[in-house]
N, C-alpha and C positions, 0 to 999 in steps of 0.2 A: 432555642439554642442560638447564641451569637457566635458566628465563626468569621474569621477574617483571613486574609492571605497569609498572615504570620503563622496560622495554624497548619498551613500546608508546607511541609518541608520540600526544598528543592535540592535534588541530588546532583553533585558534579560528576562528570565523566571520570573514569579511572585514570590515574596518572600514567598508566602504561600505554594508553591509547595514543596513537600518532595521527592527528586529524588530517584528512584530505583537504587540500586547498585548491586555489584556482590554477595551479600548475597541472592538475589532473584534467586533461583535455580529452573529451570523447572523440574518437575517430570512426568514420564509417567503416574502416577496415580494421577496427580493433581486434576482431577475430578473423583469422584467415581460414575461411570455410573451405577453400580449395585444398587445404592440407589437414583439415580437421578429421580425426579418426572416425567420427560419426556422420560426416557430411561430404568428405572429399570425393568418394566414388559416386555419390548421388549428383554432385555438381557436374562431374565429368560425363556422366551418362544421360543427363537430362536431354530428352529429344525436343524438337521444335514445337511439337504439339503440347508437351508439358509446359514449355516456357510460355507459350501464348496463353494457355489456360491459366497458369499461375499469375501472369501479369494482368489478365482481365479480371480475375477474382480480386487481386490486390487493388486494382484501380477502383472497383466498386466499393470496397471497404474504406479506402482512403477518402472517397467522396463523402461517404456517410460520416466518417470521423471528422472531416473538415466542417460539415454542417453542424455537428455536435459542438465543435469548438467555437463556432460563431455564436451559438446561443448559450454557450457555457453550460452544457447539459448537466454536468455533475453538481453545479451550484444550485440547481432547481430542486427544492425539497422533494423527498421521495413520494410523499402523498400526492403531489401533482404529477409526478412521472408515471405512477402506477394506477392512480385513481381513474375510475370510469365515469364518474358523475359529471354533470355539466359544470358544476362549480370547480371541480378539479381540472377539467380540460380548459376552462377559461383561465384558471390560475396559471396553468402551464403556459398557455399562449401568451399571457400578459408578461410573465417573467422572461420567457424566451425572447419576446420582442424588446423588453428593456435591456436585456443582456446584449442582444444583437446590435442595438444602436449605441451601446457604450455607456448606458447609465450604470453607475456603481463600479466602473472600471477601475482597475488597480492604479494606485498612485505609487510614488516612490516608497520603498520600505524604510522604516526607521528602527533604530535600536536604542533603547533607553534603559540601560541596566539599573540605573539608580532608581527609576520609577517602578520598574517591574522586572525582577530577575529572570522571569520566563522569556521575555522579549530578547534579552541578551543571549540566552542559551539557544533559542531558535535561530537567531541570526548567525551566531558563531559556529554552532554545532549541527543545526538542522533538526535537533531533537532536544526535548526538555522532559525531565522526569520529576514528578512531584509525589508526595505521600499524603493521602487523605487522612484527616483526623478520625479516630475510631468511631465517634458518633455518626459521622456521615457515612462511613463504611457500612454500619449496621442498617441505616436507613435505605441506602441504595441496594444492598443485597436483598432486603425484604421485598422491595419493589421488583427486583429482577428475578426473584425465585420462580414465579409462574412461567416466565419465558424459558428459563433453563429446564424446567420440568417438561415443557412442551417439546423442546429440542431434544432432550434426553430420550423421550419416547420415540421420536422420529429416527434418531440415530440407531436405536436398538435393533431395528429390523434391517440395517444395512452395514453390519459389522464387517462383512466380507466385500472387498472391492469398493470401499467407500471413497467417494470423491470429495474434493475440498468443500464444495458447496453443500454437501450433505451434512456438514458439521456446523452450519450456521444458517441464519435467516435474517431478514431485514424487517424491522418494524418502523412505523412512522408516527408522526405527531398525532394524527387522527386516531389511530388504533391504541396508542400508549401515552396519553397525555400526562399521567402522573410520573411515569418513568422519564419522559422528556423534561418535565419540570424539575425533577430532582437533579438530573445531569446538568441542566442549565444553571441550577443553583450552585452546584459544585464548580462549574466553569467560571461563574461570576465571582464567587467567594475567593477562589484561588488566584484570580487575576489572569486565568488562561484565556478567557474570551477576549479580554483587552489586549493580551499579547498576540493572539491570533489576528485581531483586527489590525494591529500595528504591523505585523509581519506580512499579512496579505495585502495591506493597503486599501482595504474596504471593510465595511461592517461584517463581522463574522457571525454566522448563525449555525445552529445545529441542523444538519440536513437529514441524517438518518442514524439509526442505532442498530447494530448487528450483534446479537448474542451469539457466542461461539463456544463449543466444547471440543476439546481434542484430548486423545490419549494415545497410547502406543500403537493401537490398531490403525491409526491414521498414518498411512505410509506414502502420501503424495510427494513428500520431500525426497524420499529414497527411490521412488519408482521412476527413474529416468533411463533412457536408452535401453529399455527392457529387452529388445531384440539382440543386443550385443552381449548380454550375459556377463557384464563386468560389475563386480561388487564394490569397487572403489569409487567414492564420490569425489568430485573436484572440491577443493577447499572453499570455493565460492558458490557451491551448490545452492540453488533457489534464490540467490541474490537477484534483485530486480529493482527497477524503477516503475512506479505505477503508470498505467496507461490512462491518465486522468488529465483534467484541464487545469490542474494547479490548485490543490487544496491542502488542508491539514487533516491528518487522521489522529484520533486519540484512542488509545487502548487502555481500558481500565481493567486491571487484574482483579478478578473476583475470587481467586484462590491464591494461596501463596505460590510463588514461582521461583524455584531454585534452579541451579544449573542443569538438572536432569528433567525439569518440568516444561521444557520448550520455551525458554526465554526469548523474547523479541530481540533481534539484533539490528544495529544501525551502524553504517559506516560514517563515523563522526566527521562532519565537515563536507560530506558529499553533496549537500545542498548547494555548495559553491562550485561544484564541478562545472567546467565550461562545455556546453553542448549547443550547437546551432538549433534554431527553431525547426528548420526543415528536417534535420536528423532526428530530433525529438519526435516529430510527427511520423516520420517513416518507421521509427521503432514502435510507436503506438499502433500504427496500422497493422503491423505483423501480430502484435499482441491481440488486437481486436479480431483479427482474421484467424486466430487459433494456430498461427504458425510459430509461436514460441514453445509449443509443446515439443516433446522429444521422442514421441512415438515415430515409427518408420514412415507412416503416411504423411504426417505433418512435416517431417524432415525432407521428404521427397519434394513436397510442394514448395517449401522454403528454398531448397537448393536450386529449384528451377527459376528463381527470380534473378534479375540482373544484379551484378555485384553491389551497386549503390543501395539497392533495396534490401540486401541481406543484413539487416540490423534488427536487434530485439531490445525491448525494454527488459524482458526477462532473459538476461544474457548470462547469468552466473553459472548455469549448468554447462555452458559451452566454453567458458573461459579456461584455457589450459593453466595448470598450476605453475608452469615455468615462465609464464608471461609476467613482466614487471607489475602490470596493473593488478594482478591477482594478489601479489604481496602487499601492495599498498592498501587494497581493500581489507585484507585480513588484518593488517597492522592497525587499521583505523577502527576495527570492530568493537562495539560496546555491546556485550551480551547483558541485557538489562534484567537483572533479578530483583525481586522485592516482595514484600508481603501483600496480601489482598488489600485493595485500596490504593495500590500504586497506580499512577497516571502517567502514561507515556504519550507525549504529543510529538508529532514529527511531520516534516515536509515529505510528501509522498514522492517527490521528484528526486529525493536523495536515495542512495543505495541501501536497501534493507531486506530483511527476510524474517518470516515467522519461524520460530524454532520447532523442531520435532520433539515431541514428548517421548522420553525414554522411560519415565516412571510416573505413576499416579495419573492425575487428570488436571488439565488446565481449563479454567473457565474465564472468559473475558467478555467485555462489551467493547466492540469496536465502533467508534463514532466518526462521522465525517463533519468537519467544520469548514464551511465554505462561504 
């Protein structure tokens, strides 16, 4: 089968979307937690012991995160990160050392819409959506079927109280060479790998692949502030920026995804949001420390931090509806529906969320390009 980039359709964002631009500036006090209904009392009543403990824990996680950023941990293939053989450990050490001394470091980003439409979409929107030709869809689904069967069996025993990670798992190049080869073929044919390389400013490679299944019984999206017994979700519920070192993710729909099947949502243009590097790291540290959760214990620990450190990458659950930034995010949202074989590539530092499934079942392959 001879397939070229022309066989992969590139979808434009809906005309109703109002993209975010560089006038959207992140502030460390974006959310006033001293007045927030779920945090205000906890901030005011935090004792000195709680504050010292929270700060000490935060400092430890921040140090670990800083080390991961130096070696660009997420850019190291998953088989090296999780493998226990000598070759895997040597591979990890070698790549970590190369990353730490700056080999393959990012250069300036370029956009060349004439050469590759995906590059322009990533630069301007932070997200690009393609449609795979039918033949490739069939090939990919055949290779992915055993992984979904395995995941379905695992999910079956955890229908009650299932967590996000119970709905997915990670496979690597060593365990799944044929699946990796097919996905890389799709990325090369469509021009996506070339676009990712141009966007990231370094050669892009497939890091890992994560099969995922969701249906209505997955309620992680809705289960926030459970101790407050409030049924209304904020308009920006579950919106977040990933706590990662700067990569692209690619979601491949393996089932048709309509408005009620949990479409992925992206705040178009939010990749161009202005945020300082230090604020970005402070947000990431809270996410890595589990302090972006909304249960009472996590909120109590978060509330005990000094004001500057009270920032989250997973901020959408906390953002009040009456705040202007909420309206801008909602107005820029692209709820991405499409048939199986749709490919959604996005900058993980843009504002996004996975949709909650209201009907049927959604199956996707989530890939990391770094």
